[in-house]
Steps between C-alpha positions, in 0.01 A plus 500: 500500500626846406378823653549812289474853636511798265599851602599827341176605337351845536397818328743651249478772237528418130864462406595389848650177625420229752673181601284208605638224718371148552639325804456123509498264795437131546718392210792620294394694192795363307286210380221723371430716200402830658258741345326831551140529383259788519126548495327828435133556589275326252787328323653155507820430683799520266862396515727803529841335535644159569844370592594134474723302732782558254444875488326532163240774494179578312301823503160625396553705186363817657758497781810403302778749555328644807473209744772263617448177691780355709547234761729461799491135593720567802241739641213286368356814341385611157486861389323701234659834421244720327615819329321755282170396650179579313140528621424176314743319730253553785400161637542255783832324448535137605807285551492140377721196551454214259656158454309297242689177568402518866154630406552792737347840439505760778372857519555796724221724627583785263614859533323802353683721252327823404648735240325834507570870511 
């Protein structure tokens, strides 16, 4: 069992930056593909960024060049650095840990990101 706790969300003006953190406990994240998802009101949850156990990354097209996902296996934490934020980035951001071979799929409780002037 993995517990994921997100932090770092908040209110920021357009063009600003935030760094989200996802602290894991209960298991080492080194065996999981870690991802950040988001869900805006009235919309489906979507994958924002993902980082594999080997460090390969994937991004939603609309955040490429602005967001960076990283992992620190020693600290058992995953980060999402978000720069040049836009109002359309407003959503609840969720951390995910997935290992398909183990059939494990864990979610955090989410952190609100609001981009507004």
